[in-house]
ModelCIF file with pLDDT and N, C-alpha, C, O atoms, coordinates in Angstrom:
data_MODEL
#
_entry.id   MODEL 
#
_entity.id                         1 
_entity.type                       polymer 
_entity.pdbx_number_of_molecules   1 
#
_entity_poly.entity_id                      1 
_entity_poly.type                           'polypeptide(L)' 
_entity_poly.nstd_linkage                   no 
_entity_poly.nstd_monomer                   no 
_entity_poly.pdbx_seq_one_letter_code       MPALAIILLIVGVVLLFTGLFVEAVKFLLWIGIVILVIAIIMALLRYIRRGTRT 
_entity_poly.pdbx_seq_one_letter_code_can   MPALAIILLIVGVVLLFTGLFVEAVKFLLWIGIVILVIAIIMALLRYIRRGTRT 
_entity_poly.pdbx_strand_id                 A 
#
loop_
_entity_poly_seq.entity_id 
_entity_poly_seq.num 
_entity_poly_seq.mon_id 
_entity_poly_seq.hetero 
1 1  MET n 
1 2  PRO n 
1 3  ALA n 
1 4  LEU n 
1 5  ALA n 
1 6  ILE n 
1 7  ILE n 
1 8  LEU n 
1 9  LEU n 
1 10 ILE n 
1 11 VAL n 
1 12 GLY n 
1 13 VAL n 
1 14 VAL n 
1 15 LEU n 
1 16 LEU n 
1 17 PHE n 
1 18 THR n 
1 19 GLY n 
1 20 LEU n 
1 21 PHE n 
1 22 VAL n 
1 23 GLU n 
1 24 ALA n 
1 25 VAL n 
1 26 LYS n 
1 27 PHE n 
1 28 LEU n 
1 29 LEU n 
1 30 TRP n 
1 31 ILE n 
1 32 GLY n 
1 33 ILE n 
1 34 VAL n 
1 35 ILE n 
1 36 LEU n 
1 37 VAL n 
1 38 ILE n 
1 39 ALA n 
1 40 ILE n 
1 41 ILE n 
1 42 MET n 
1 43 ALA n 
1 44 LEU n 
1 45 LEU n 
1 46 ARG n 
1 47 TYR n 
1 48 ILE n 
1 49 ARG n 
1 50 ARG n 
1 51 GLY n 
1 52 THR n 
1 53 ARG n 
1 54 THR n 
#
_struct_asym.id          A 
_struct_asym.entity_id   1 
#
loop_
_ma_qa_metric.id 
_ma_qa_metric.mode 
_ma_qa_metric.name 
_ma_qa_metric.software_group_id 
_ma_qa_metric.type 
1 global pLDDT . pLDDT 
2 local  pLDDT . pLDDT 
#
_ma_qa_metric_global.metric_id      1 
_ma_qa_metric_global.metric_value   80.72 
_ma_qa_metric_global.model_id       1 
_ma_qa_metric_global.ordinal_id     1 
#
loop_
_ma_qa_metric_local.label_asym_id 
_ma_qa_metric_local.label_comp_id 
_ma_qa_metric_local.label_seq_id 
_ma_qa_metric_local.metric_id 
_ma_qa_metric_local.metric_value 
_ma_qa_metric_local.model_id 
_ma_qa_metric_local.ordinal_id 
A MET 1  2 60.00 1 1  
A PRO 2  2 80.00 1 2  
A ALA 3  2 81.00 1 3  
A LEU 4  2 82.00 1 4  
A ALA 5  2 79.00 1 5  
A ILE 6  2 84.00 1 6  
A ILE 7  2 85.00 1 7  
A LEU 8  2 84.00 1 8  
A LEU 9  2 85.00 1 9  
A ILE 10 2 87.00 1 10 
A VAL 11 2 86.00 1 11 
A GLY 12 2 83.00 1 12 
A VAL 13 2 84.00 1 13 
A VAL 14 2 86.00 1 14 
A LEU 15 2 80.00 1 15 
A LEU 16 2 77.00 1 16 
A PHE 17 2 76.00 1 17 
A THR 18 2 72.00 1 18 
A GLY 19 2 68.00 1 19 
A LEU 20 2 67.00 1 20 
A PHE 21 2 71.00 1 21 
A VAL 22 2 70.00 1 22 
A GLU 23 2 67.00 1 23 
A ALA 24 2 60.00 1 24 
A VAL 25 2 67.00 1 25 
A LYS 26 2 71.00 1 26 
A PHE 27 2 74.00 1 27 
A LEU 28 2 75.00 1 28 
A LEU 29 2 77.00 1 29 
A TRP 30 2 81.00 1 30 
A ILE 31 2 84.00 1 31 
A GLY 32 2 85.00 1 32 
A ILE 33 2 89.00 1 33 
A VAL 34 2 91.00 1 34 
A ILE 35 2 90.00 1 35 
A LEU 36 2 90.00 1 36 
A VAL 37 2 92.00 1 37 
A ILE 38 2 92.00 1 38 
A ALA 39 2 91.00 1 39 
A ILE 40 2 90.00 1 40 
A ILE 41 2 92.00 1 41 
A MET 42 2 91.00 1 42 
A ALA 43 2 89.00 1 43 
A LEU 44 2 91.00 1 44 
A LEU 45 2 90.00 1 45 
A ARG 46 2 89.00 1 46 
A TYR 47 2 88.00 1 47 
A ILE 48 2 89.00 1 48 
A ARG 49 2 87.00 1 49 
A ARG 50 2 84.00 1 50 
A GLY 51 2 76.00 1 51 
A THR 52 2 76.00 1 52 
A ARG 53 2 67.00 1 53 
A THR 54 2 57.00 1 54 
#
loop_
_atom_site.group_PDB 
_atom_site.id 
_atom_site.type_symbol 
_atom_site.label_atom_id 
_atom_site.label_alt_id 
_atom_site.label_comp_id 
_atom_site.label_asym_id 
_atom_site.label_entity_id 
_atom_site.label_seq_id 
_atom_site.pdbx_PDB_ins_code 
_atom_site.Cartn_x 
_atom_site.Cartn_y 
_atom_site.Cartn_z 
_atom_site.occupancy 
_atom_site.B_iso_or_equiv 
_atom_site.pdbx_formal_charge 
_atom_site.auth_seq_id 
_atom_site.auth_comp_id 
_atom_site.auth_asym_id 
_atom_site.auth_atom_id 
_atom_site.pdbx_PDB_model_num 
ATOM 1   N N  . MET A 1 1  ? 6.636   33.554 60.347 1.00 60.00 ? 1  MET A N  1 
ATOM 2   C CA . MET A 1 1  ? 6.838   34.674 59.447 1.00 60.00 ? 1  MET A CA 1 
ATOM 3   C C  . MET A 1 1  ? 5.567   35.033 58.673 1.00 60.00 ? 1  MET A C  1 
ATOM 4   O O  . MET A 1 1  ? 5.262   36.219 58.546 1.00 60.00 ? 1  MET A O  1 
ATOM 5   N N  . PRO A 1 2  ? 4.810   34.058 58.151 1.00 80.00 ? 2  PRO A N  1 
ATOM 6   C CA . PRO A 1 2  ? 3.581   34.434 57.436 1.00 80.00 ? 2  PRO A CA 1 
ATOM 7   C C  . PRO A 1 2  ? 2.567   35.110 58.364 1.00 80.00 ? 2  PRO A C  1 
ATOM 8   O O  . PRO A 1 2  ? 1.828   35.994 57.931 1.00 80.00 ? 2  PRO A O  1 
ATOM 9   N N  . ALA A 1 3  ? 2.527   34.706 59.623 1.00 81.00 ? 3  ALA A N  1 
ATOM 10  C CA . ALA A 1 3  ? 1.583   35.313 60.560 1.00 81.00 ? 3  ALA A CA 1 
ATOM 11  C C  . ALA A 1 3  ? 1.917   36.789 60.763 1.00 81.00 ? 3  ALA A C  1 
ATOM 12  O O  . ALA A 1 3  ? 1.016   37.619 60.886 1.00 81.00 ? 3  ALA A O  1 
ATOM 13  N N  . LEU A 1 4  ? 3.197   37.115 60.797 1.00 82.00 ? 4  LEU A N  1 
ATOM 14  C CA . LEU A 1 4  ? 3.608   38.508 60.969 1.00 82.00 ? 4  LEU A CA 1 
ATOM 15  C C  . LEU A 1 4  ? 3.174   39.346 59.771 1.00 82.00 ? 4  LEU A C  1 
ATOM 16  O O  . LEU A 1 4  ? 2.713   40.474 59.943 1.00 82.00 ? 4  LEU A O  1 
ATOM 17  N N  . ALA A 1 5  ? 3.315   38.811 58.569 1.00 79.00 ? 5  ALA A N  1 
ATOM 18  C CA . ALA A 1 5  ? 2.897   39.539 57.368 1.00 79.00 ? 5  ALA A CA 1 
ATOM 19  C C  . ALA A 1 5  ? 1.385   39.752 57.359 1.00 79.00 ? 5  ALA A C  1 
ATOM 20  O O  . ALA A 1 5  ? 0.913   40.818 56.964 1.00 79.00 ? 5  ALA A O  1 
ATOM 21  N N  . ILE A 1 6  ? 0.626   38.751 57.788 1.00 84.00 ? 6  ILE A N  1 
ATOM 22  C CA . ILE A 1 6  ? -0.833  38.876 57.833 1.00 84.00 ? 6  ILE A CA 1 
ATOM 23  C C  . ILE A 1 6  ? -1.242  39.918 58.859 1.00 84.00 ? 6  ILE A C  1 
ATOM 24  O O  . ILE A 1 6  ? -2.132  40.728 58.599 1.00 84.00 ? 6  ILE A O  1 
ATOM 25  N N  . ILE A 1 7  ? -0.606  39.906 60.020 1.00 85.00 ? 7  ILE A N  1 
ATOM 26  C CA . ILE A 1 7  ? -0.909  40.888 61.060 1.00 85.00 ? 7  ILE A CA 1 
ATOM 27  C C  . ILE A 1 7  ? -0.585  42.294 60.570 1.00 85.00 ? 7  ILE A C  1 
ATOM 28  O O  . ILE A 1 7  ? -1.366  43.223 60.776 1.00 85.00 ? 7  ILE A O  1 
ATOM 29  N N  . LEU A 1 8  ? 0.577   42.450 59.915 1.00 84.00 ? 8  LEU A N  1 
ATOM 30  C CA . LEU A 1 8  ? 0.941   43.762 59.385 1.00 84.00 ? 8  LEU A CA 1 
ATOM 31  C C  . LEU A 1 8  ? -0.053  44.223 58.331 1.00 84.00 ? 8  LEU A C  1 
ATOM 32  O O  . LEU A 1 8  ? -0.404  45.402 58.278 1.00 84.00 ? 8  LEU A O  1 
ATOM 33  N N  . LEU A 1 9  ? -0.503  43.310 57.503 1.00 85.00 ? 9  LEU A N  1 
ATOM 34  C CA . LEU A 1 9  ? -1.476  43.652 56.467 1.00 85.00 ? 9  LEU A CA 1 
ATOM 35  C C  . LEU A 1 9  ? -2.790  44.122 57.086 1.00 85.00 ? 9  LEU A C  1 
ATOM 36  O O  . LEU A 1 9  ? -3.352  45.130 56.658 1.00 85.00 ? 9  LEU A O  1 
ATOM 37  N N  . ILE A 1 10 ? -3.278  43.401 58.085 1.00 87.00 ? 10 ILE A N  1 
ATOM 38  C CA . ILE A 1 10 ? -4.538  43.772 58.746 1.00 87.00 ? 10 ILE A CA 1 
ATOM 39  C C  . ILE A 1 10 ? -4.404  45.122 59.447 1.00 87.00 ? 10 ILE A C  1 
ATOM 40  O O  . ILE A 1 10 ? -5.276  45.981 59.325 1.00 87.00 ? 10 ILE A O  1 
ATOM 41  N N  . VAL A 1 11 ? -3.313  45.300 60.175 1.00 86.00 ? 11 VAL A N  1 
ATOM 42  C CA . VAL A 1 11 ? -3.093  46.568 60.877 1.00 86.00 ? 11 VAL A CA 1 
ATOM 43  C C  . VAL A 1 11 ? -2.977  47.710 59.873 1.00 86.00 ? 11 VAL A C  1 
ATOM 44  O O  . VAL A 1 11 ? -3.509  48.797 60.099 1.00 86.00 ? 11 VAL A O  1 
ATOM 45  N N  . GLY A 1 12 ? -2.284  47.464 58.769 1.00 83.00 ? 12 GLY A N  1 
ATOM 46  C CA . GLY A 1 12 ? -2.136  48.485 57.743 1.00 83.00 ? 12 GLY A CA 1 
ATOM 47  C C  . GLY A 1 12 ? -3.464  48.887 57.135 1.00 83.00 ? 12 GLY A C  1 
ATOM 48  O O  . GLY A 1 12 ? -3.717  50.074 56.929 1.00 83.00 ? 12 GLY A O  1 
ATOM 49  N N  . VAL A 1 13 ? -4.313  47.919 56.845 1.00 84.00 ? 13 VAL A N  1 
ATOM 50  C CA . VAL A 1 13 ? -5.625  48.215 56.263 1.00 84.00 ? 13 VAL A CA 1 
ATOM 51  C C  . VAL A 1 13 ? -6.486  48.986 57.261 1.00 84.00 ? 13 VAL A C  1 
ATOM 52  O O  . VAL A 1 13 ? -7.155  49.948 56.885 1.00 84.00 ? 13 VAL A O  1 
ATOM 53  N N  . VAL A 1 14 ? -6.477  48.575 58.519 1.00 86.00 ? 14 VAL A N  1 
ATOM 54  C CA . VAL A 1 14 ? -7.270  49.269 59.541 1.00 86.00 ? 14 VAL A CA 1 
ATOM 55  C C  . VAL A 1 14 ? -6.795  50.715 59.691 1.00 86.00 ? 14 VAL A C  1 
ATOM 56  O O  . VAL A 1 14 ? -7.607  51.638 59.738 1.00 86.00 ? 14 VAL A O  1 
ATOM 57  N N  . LEU A 1 15 ? -5.489  50.902 59.765 1.00 80.00 ? 15 LEU A N  1 
ATOM 58  C CA . LEU A 1 15 ? -4.966  52.261 59.895 1.00 80.00 ? 15 LEU A CA 1 
ATOM 59  C C  . LEU A 1 15 ? -5.246  53.091 58.644 1.00 80.00 ? 15 LEU A C  1 
ATOM 60  O O  . LEU A 1 15 ? -5.505  54.291 58.733 1.00 80.00 ? 15 LEU A O  1 
ATOM 61  N N  . LEU A 1 16 ? -5.194  52.452 57.492 1.00 77.00 ? 16 LEU A N  1 
ATOM 62  C CA . LEU A 1 16 ? -5.482  53.159 56.246 1.00 77.00 ? 16 LEU A CA 1 
ATOM 63  C C  . LEU A 1 16 ? -6.919  53.663 56.228 1.00 77.00 ? 16 LEU A C  1 
ATOM 64  O O  . LEU A 1 16 ? -7.162  54.827 55.908 1.00 77.00 ? 16 LEU A O  1 
ATOM 65  N N  . PHE A 1 17 ? -7.874  52.800 56.570 1.00 76.00 ? 17 PHE A N  1 
ATOM 66  C CA . PHE A 1 17 ? -9.272  53.224 56.593 1.00 76.00 ? 17 PHE A CA 1 
ATOM 67  C C  . PHE A 1 17 ? -9.533  54.240 57.692 1.00 76.00 ? 17 PHE A C  1 
ATOM 68  O O  . PHE A 1 17 ? -10.319 55.169 57.504 1.00 76.00 ? 17 PHE A O  1 
ATOM 69  N N  . THR A 1 18 ? -8.882  54.073 58.837 1.00 72.00 ? 18 THR A N  1 
ATOM 70  C CA . THR A 1 18 ? -9.040  55.047 59.923 1.00 72.00 ? 18 THR A CA 1 
ATOM 71  C C  . THR A 1 18 ? -8.532  56.411 59.474 1.00 72.00 ? 18 THR A C  1 
ATOM 72  O O  . THR A 1 18 ? -9.163  57.433 59.742 1.00 72.00 ? 18 THR A O  1 
ATOM 73  N N  . GLY A 1 19 ? -7.396  56.423 58.793 1.00 68.00 ? 19 GLY A N  1 
ATOM 74  C CA . GLY A 1 19 ? -6.839  57.675 58.300 1.00 68.00 ? 19 GLY A CA 1 
ATOM 75  C C  . GLY A 1 19 ? -7.718  58.323 57.243 1.00 68.00 ? 19 GLY A C  1 
ATOM 76  O O  . GLY A 1 19 ? -7.783  59.549 57.157 1.00 68.00 ? 19 GLY A O  1 
ATOM 77  N N  . LEU A 1 20 ? -8.398  57.508 56.436 1.00 67.00 ? 20 LEU A N  1 
ATOM 78  C CA . LEU A 1 20 ? -9.272  58.068 55.408 1.00 67.00 ? 20 LEU A CA 1 
ATOM 79  C C  . LEU A 1 20 ? -10.547 58.655 56.001 1.00 67.00 ? 20 LEU A C  1 
ATOM 80  O O  . LEU A 1 20 ? -11.034 59.685 55.533 1.00 67.00 ? 20 LEU A O  1 
ATOM 81  N N  . PHE A 1 21 ? -11.093 58.001 57.036 1.00 71.00 ? 21 PHE A N  1 
ATOM 82  C CA . PHE A 1 21 ? -12.388 58.410 57.570 1.00 71.00 ? 21 PHE A CA 1 
ATOM 83  C C  . PHE A 1 21 ? -12.286 59.479 58.652 1.00 71.00 ? 21 PHE A C  1 
ATOM 84  O O  . PHE A 1 21 ? -13.246 60.217 58.878 1.00 71.00 ? 21 PHE A O  1 
ATOM 85  N N  . VAL A 1 22 ? -11.167 59.572 59.310 1.00 70.00 ? 22 VAL A N  1 
ATOM 86  C CA . VAL A 1 22 ? -11.037 60.534 60.406 1.00 70.00 ? 22 VAL A CA 1 
ATOM 87  C C  . VAL A 1 22 ? -9.926  61.520 60.040 1.00 70.00 ? 22 VAL A C  1 
ATOM 88  O O  . VAL A 1 22 ? -8.743  61.184 60.087 1.00 70.00 ? 22 VAL A O  1 
ATOM 89  N N  . GLU A 1 23 ? -10.315 62.712 59.685 1.00 67.00 ? 23 GLU A N  1 
ATOM 90  C CA . GLU A 1 23 ? -9.326  63.693 59.227 1.00 67.00 ? 23 GLU A CA 1 
ATOM 91  C C  . GLU A 1 23 ? -8.404  64.153 60.354 1.00 67.00 ? 23 GLU A C  1 
ATOM 92  O O  . GLU A 1 23 ? -7.276  64.572 60.096 1.00 67.00 ? 23 GLU A O  1 
ATOM 93  N N  . ALA A 1 24 ? -8.865  64.080 61.584 1.00 60.00 ? 24 ALA A N  1 
ATOM 94  C CA . ALA A 1 24 ? -8.056  64.533 62.714 1.00 60.00 ? 24 ALA A CA 1 
ATOM 95  C C  . ALA A 1 24 ? -6.812  63.673 62.900 1.00 60.00 ? 24 ALA A C  1 
ATOM 96  O O  . ALA A 1 24 ? -5.808  64.142 63.436 1.00 60.00 ? 24 ALA A O  1 
ATOM 97  N N  . VAL A 1 25 ? -6.872  62.423 62.464 1.00 67.00 ? 25 VAL A N  1 
ATOM 98  C CA . VAL A 1 25 ? -5.719  61.516 62.592 1.00 67.00 ? 25 VAL A CA 1 
ATOM 99  C C  . VAL A 1 25 ? -5.218  61.148 61.194 1.00 67.00 ? 25 VAL A C  1 
ATOM 100 O O  . VAL A 1 25 ? -5.043  59.973 60.871 1.00 67.00 ? 25 VAL A O  1 
ATOM 101 N N  . LYS A 1 26 ? -4.993  62.162 60.385 1.00 71.00 ? 26 LYS A N  1 
ATOM 102 C CA . LYS A 1 26 ? -4.606  61.948 58.999 1.00 71.00 ? 26 LYS A CA 1 
ATOM 103 C C  . LYS A 1 26 ? -3.239  61.264 58.875 1.00 71.00 ? 26 LYS A C  1 
ATOM 104 O O  . LYS A 1 26 ? -2.984  60.586 57.880 1.00 71.00 ? 26 LYS A O  1 
ATOM 105 N N  . PHE A 1 27 ? -2.367  61.430 59.856 1.00 74.00 ? 27 PHE A N  1 
ATOM 106 C CA . PHE A 1 27 ? -1.064  60.782 59.794 1.00 74.00 ? 27 PHE A CA 1 
ATOM 107 C C  . PHE A 1 27 ? -1.184  59.259 59.787 1.00 74.00 ? 27 PHE A C  1 
ATOM 108 O O  . PHE A 1 27 ? -0.268  58.576 59.329 1.00 74.00 ? 27 PHE A O  1 
ATOM 109 N N  . LEU A 1 28 ? -2.299  58.713 60.285 1.00 75.00 ? 28 LEU A N  1 
ATOM 110 C CA . LEU A 1 28 ? -2.502  57.268 60.261 1.00 75.00 ? 28 LEU A CA 1 
ATOM 111 C C  . LEU A 1 28 ? -2.602  56.750 58.826 1.00 75.00 ? 28 LEU A C  1 
ATOM 112 O O  . LEU A 1 28 ? -2.290  55.589 58.561 1.00 75.00 ? 28 LEU A O  1 
ATOM 113 N N  . LEU A 1 29 ? -3.027  57.590 57.919 1.00 77.00 ? 29 LEU A N  1 
ATOM 114 C CA . LEU A 1 29 ? -3.069  57.215 56.507 1.00 77.00 ? 29 LEU A CA 1 
ATOM 115 C C  . LEU A 1 29 ? -1.668  56.858 56.025 1.00 77.00 ? 29 LEU A C  1 
ATOM 116 O O  . LEU A 1 29 ? -1.475  55.840 55.361 1.00 77.00 ? 29 LEU A O  1 
ATOM 117 N N  . TRP A 1 30 ? -0.703  57.688 56.357 1.00 81.00 ? 30 TRP A N  1 
ATOM 118 C CA . TRP A 1 30 ? 0.665   57.434 55.920 1.00 81.00 ? 30 TRP A CA 1 
ATOM 119 C C  . TRP A 1 30 ? 1.263   56.226 56.631 1.00 81.00 ? 30 TRP A C  1 
ATOM 120 O O  . TRP A 1 30 ? 1.993   55.448 56.017 1.00 81.00 ? 30 TRP A O  1 
ATOM 121 N N  . ILE A 1 31 ? 0.966   56.063 57.902 1.00 84.00 ? 31 ILE A N  1 
ATOM 122 C CA . ILE A 1 31 ? 1.452   54.890 58.635 1.00 84.00 ? 31 ILE A CA 1 
ATOM 123 C C  . ILE A 1 31 ? 0.849   53.625 58.026 1.00 84.00 ? 31 ILE A C  1 
ATOM 124 O O  . ILE A 1 31 ? 1.543   52.622 57.860 1.00 84.00 ? 31 ILE A O  1 
ATOM 125 N N  . GLY A 1 32 ? -0.432  53.671 57.696 1.00 85.00 ? 32 GLY A N  1 
ATOM 126 C CA . GLY A 1 32 ? -1.090  52.526 57.065 1.00 85.00 ? 32 GLY A CA 1 
ATOM 127 C C  . GLY A 1 32 ? -0.461  52.178 55.728 1.00 85.00 ? 32 GLY A C  1 
ATOM 128 O O  . GLY A 1 32 ? -0.258  51.003 55.425 1.00 85.00 ? 32 GLY A O  1 
ATOM 129 N N  . ILE A 1 33 ? -0.151  53.186 54.926 1.00 89.00 ? 33 ILE A N  1 
ATOM 130 C CA . ILE A 1 33 ? 0.484   52.939 53.629 1.00 89.00 ? 33 ILE A CA 1 
ATOM 131 C C  . ILE A 1 33 ? 1.856   52.310 53.817 1.00 89.00 ? 33 ILE A C  1 
ATOM 132 O O  . ILE A 1 33 ? 2.204   51.366 53.107 1.00 89.00 ? 33 ILE A O  1 
ATOM 133 N N  . VAL A 1 34 ? 2.633   52.814 54.756 1.00 91.00 ? 34 VAL A N  1 
ATOM 134 C CA . VAL A 1 34 ? 3.971   52.258 55.009 1.00 91.00 ? 34 VAL A CA 1 
ATOM 135 C C  . VAL A 1 34 ? 3.870   50.809 55.460 1.00 91.00 ? 34 VAL A C  1 
ATOM 136 O O  . VAL A 1 34 ? 4.634   49.966 54.990 1.00 91.00 ? 34 VAL A O  1 
ATOM 137 N N  . ILE A 1 35 ? 2.949   50.504 56.356 1.00 90.00 ? 35 ILE A N  1 
ATOM 138 C CA . ILE A 1 35 ? 2.795   49.136 56.845 1.00 90.00 ? 35 ILE A CA 1 
ATOM 139 C C  . ILE A 1 35 ? 2.328   48.211 55.719 1.00 90.00 ? 35 ILE A C  1 
ATOM 140 O O  . ILE A 1 35 ? 2.786   47.073 55.624 1.00 90.00 ? 35 ILE A O  1 
ATOM 141 N N  . LEU A 1 36 ? 1.422   48.693 54.870 1.00 90.00 ? 36 LEU A N  1 
ATOM 142 C CA . LEU A 1 36 ? 0.979   47.887 53.731 1.00 90.00 ? 36 LEU A CA 1 
ATOM 143 C C  . LEU A 1 36 ? 2.133   47.602 52.776 1.00 90.00 ? 36 LEU A C  1 
ATOM 144 O O  . LEU A 1 36 ? 2.262   46.483 52.280 1.00 90.00 ? 36 LEU A O  1 
ATOM 145 N N  . VAL A 1 37 ? 2.961   48.589 52.517 1.00 92.00 ? 37 VAL A N  1 
ATOM 146 C CA . VAL A 1 37 ? 4.107   48.389 51.629 1.00 92.00 ? 37 VAL A CA 1 
ATOM 147 C C  . VAL A 1 37 ? 5.062   47.362 52.226 1.00 92.00 ? 37 VAL A C  1 
ATOM 148 O O  . VAL A 1 37 ? 5.565   46.494 51.513 1.00 92.00 ? 37 VAL A O  1 
ATOM 149 N N  . ILE A 1 38 ? 5.314   47.454 53.523 1.00 92.00 ? 38 ILE A N  1 
ATOM 150 C CA . ILE A 1 38 ? 6.198   46.487 54.183 1.00 92.00 ? 38 ILE A CA 1 
ATOM 151 C C  . ILE A 1 38 ? 5.602   45.084 54.093 1.00 92.00 ? 38 ILE A C  1 
ATOM 152 O O  . ILE A 1 38 ? 6.329   44.126 53.828 1.00 92.00 ? 38 ILE A O  1 
ATOM 153 N N  . ALA A 1 39 ? 4.301   44.946 54.307 1.00 91.00 ? 39 ALA A N  1 
ATOM 154 C CA . ALA A 1 39 ? 3.656   43.633 54.230 1.00 91.00 ? 39 ALA A CA 1 
ATOM 155 C C  . ALA A 1 39 ? 3.729   43.077 52.813 1.00 91.00 ? 39 ALA A C  1 
ATOM 156 O O  . ALA A 1 39 ? 3.954   41.879 52.635 1.00 91.00 ? 39 ALA A O  1 
ATOM 157 N N  . ILE A 1 40 ? 3.546   43.915 51.810 1.00 90.00 ? 40 ILE A N  1 
ATOM 158 C CA . ILE A 1 40 ? 3.634   43.454 50.422 1.00 90.00 ? 40 ILE A CA 1 
ATOM 159 C C  . ILE A 1 40 ? 5.051   43.013 50.094 1.00 90.00 ? 40 ILE A C  1 
ATOM 160 O O  . ILE A 1 40 ? 5.240   41.983 49.448 1.00 90.00 ? 40 ILE A O  1 
ATOM 161 N N  . ILE A 1 41 ? 6.045   43.770 50.525 1.00 92.00 ? 41 ILE A N  1 
ATOM 162 C CA . ILE A 1 41 ? 7.440   43.395 50.284 1.00 92.00 ? 41 ILE A CA 1 
ATOM 163 C C  . ILE A 1 41 ? 7.757   42.071 50.951 1.00 92.00 ? 41 ILE A C  1 
ATOM 164 O O  . ILE A 1 41 ? 8.423   41.222 50.357 1.00 92.00 ? 41 ILE A O  1 
ATOM 165 N N  . MET A 1 42 ? 7.286   41.880 52.189 1.00 91.00 ? 42 MET A N  1 
ATOM 166 C CA . MET A 1 42 ? 7.532   40.609 52.888 1.00 91.00 ? 42 MET A CA 1 
ATOM 167 C C  . MET A 1 42 ? 6.870   39.457 52.148 1.00 91.00 ? 42 MET A C  1 
ATOM 168 O O  . MET A 1 42 ? 7.464   38.385 52.023 1.00 91.00 ? 42 MET A O  1 
ATOM 169 N N  . ALA A 1 43 ? 5.663   39.653 51.660 1.00 89.00 ? 43 ALA A N  1 
ATOM 170 C CA . ALA A 1 43 ? 4.961   38.599 50.925 1.00 89.00 ? 43 ALA A CA 1 
ATOM 171 C C  . ALA A 1 43 ? 5.698   38.267 49.632 1.00 89.00 ? 43 ALA A C  1 
ATOM 172 O O  . ALA A 1 43 ? 5.832   37.095 49.281 1.00 89.00 ? 43 ALA A O  1 
ATOM 173 N N  . LEU A 1 44 ? 6.175   39.283 48.923 1.00 91.00 ? 44 LEU A N  1 
ATOM 174 C CA . LEU A 1 44 ? 6.920   39.041 47.689 1.00 91.00 ? 44 LEU A CA 1 
ATOM 175 C C  . LEU A 1 44 ? 8.227   38.302 47.956 1.00 91.00 ? 44 LEU A C  1 
ATOM 176 O O  . LEU A 1 44 ? 8.582   37.384 47.217 1.00 91.00 ? 44 LEU A O  1 
ATOM 177 N N  . LEU A 1 45 ? 8.937   38.694 49.000 1.00 90.00 ? 45 LEU A N  1 
ATOM 178 C CA . LEU A 1 45 ? 10.182  38.000 49.336 1.00 90.00 ? 45 LEU A CA 1 
ATOM 179 C C  . LEU A 1 45 ? 9.923   36.544 49.695 1.00 90.00 ? 45 LEU A C  1 
ATOM 180 O O  . LEU A 1 45 ? 10.688  35.663 49.303 1.00 90.00 ? 45 LEU A O  1 
ATOM 181 N N  . ARG A 1 46 ? 8.851   36.285 50.437 1.00 89.00 ? 46 ARG A N  1 
ATOM 182 C CA . ARG A 1 46 ? 8.512   34.918 50.801 1.00 89.00 ? 46 ARG A CA 1 
ATOM 183 C C  . ARG A 1 46 ? 8.159   34.114 49.552 1.00 89.00 ? 46 ARG A C  1 
ATOM 184 O O  . ARG A 1 46 ? 8.545   32.951 49.438 1.00 89.00 ? 46 ARG A O  1 
ATOM 185 N N  . TYR A 1 47 ? 7.430   34.721 48.614 1.00 88.00 ? 47 TYR A N  1 
ATOM 186 C CA . TYR A 1 47 ? 7.058   34.053 47.376 1.00 88.00 ? 47 TYR A CA 1 
ATOM 187 C C  . TYR A 1 47 ? 8.296   33.739 46.526 1.00 88.00 ? 47 TYR A C  1 
ATOM 188 O O  . TYR A 1 47 ? 8.401   32.654 45.954 1.00 88.00 ? 47 TYR A O  1 
ATOM 189 N N  . ILE A 1 48 ? 9.219   34.679 46.448 1.00 89.00 ? 48 ILE A N  1 
ATOM 190 C CA . ILE A 1 48 ? 10.444  34.470 45.665 1.00 89.00 ? 48 ILE A CA 1 
ATOM 191 C C  . ILE A 1 48 ? 11.289  33.386 46.299 1.00 89.00 ? 48 ILE A C  1 
ATOM 192 O O  . ILE A 1 48 ? 11.800  32.518 45.591 1.00 89.00 ? 48 ILE A O  1 
ATOM 193 N N  . ARG A 1 49 ? 11.450  33.410 47.603 1.00 87.00 ? 49 ARG A N  1 
ATOM 194 C CA . ARG A 1 49 ? 12.253  32.384 48.283 1.00 87.00 ? 49 ARG A CA 1 
ATOM 195 C C  . ARG A 1 49 ? 11.627  31.000 48.126 1.00 87.00 ? 49 ARG A C  1 
ATOM 196 O O  . ARG A 1 49 ? 12.341  30.014 47.939 1.00 87.00 ? 49 ARG A O  1 
ATOM 197 N N  . ARG A 1 50 ? 10.300  30.921 48.200 1.00 84.00 ? 50 ARG A N  1 
ATOM 198 C CA . ARG A 1 50 ? 9.612   29.643 48.043 1.00 84.00 ? 50 ARG A CA 1 
ATOM 199 C C  . ARG A 1 50 ? 9.836   29.104 46.622 1.00 84.00 ? 50 ARG A C  1 
ATOM 200 O O  . ARG A 1 50 ? 10.002  27.899 46.433 1.00 84.00 ? 50 ARG A O  1 
ATOM 201 N N  . GLY A 1 51 ? 9.838   29.993 45.633 1.00 76.00 ? 51 GLY A N  1 
ATOM 202 C CA . GLY A 1 51 ? 10.019  29.584 44.240 1.00 76.00 ? 51 GLY A CA 1 
ATOM 203 C C  . GLY A 1 51 ? 11.424  29.127 43.929 1.00 76.00 ? 51 GLY A C  1 
ATOM 204 O O  . GLY A 1 51 ? 11.611  28.331 43.009 1.00 76.00 ? 51 GLY A O  1 
ATOM 205 N N  . THR A 1 52 ? 12.425  29.600 44.661 1.00 76.00 ? 52 THR A N  1 
ATOM 206 C CA . THR A 1 52 ? 13.807  29.226 44.367 1.00 76.00 ? 52 THR A CA 1 
ATOM 207 C C  . THR A 1 52 ? 14.251  27.970 45.116 1.00 76.00 ? 52 THR A C  1 
ATOM 208 O O  . THR A 1 52 ? 15.349  27.474 44.864 1.00 76.00 ? 52 THR A O  1 
ATOM 209 N N  . ARG A 1 53 ? 13.451  27.450 46.008 1.00 67.00 ? 53 ARG A N  1 
ATOM 210 C CA . ARG A 1 53 ? 13.837  26.263 46.787 1.00 67.00 ? 53 ARG A CA 1 
ATOM 211 C C  . ARG A 1 53 ? 13.504  24.940 46.093 1.00 67.00 ? 53 ARG A C  1 
ATOM 212 O O  . ARG A 1 53 ? 13.810  23.884 46.646 1.00 67.00 ? 53 ARG A O  1 
ATOM 213 N N  . THR A 1 54 ? 12.909  24.954 44.940 1.00 57.00 ? 54 THR A N  1 
ATOM 214 C CA . THR A 1 54 ? 12.499  23.727 44.291 1.00 57.00 ? 54 THR A CA 1 
ATOM 215 C C  . THR A 1 54 ? 13.601  22.881 43.799 1.00 57.00 ? 54 THR A C  1 
ATOM 216 O O  . THR A 1 54 ? 13.356  21.816 43.232 1.00 57.00 ? 54 THR A O  1 
#
């Protein structure tokens, strides 16, 4: 599960920068933002679950 979040984060950042630098593929900016949000939510859920297992 952590590997999936890291992969999503990397893909999101790459798509975000691609969307910022290349105006022709501006929709990649929005895809990058969505993927980053999903990765952040997954990281927060993992952190919360880890904290409640003590």
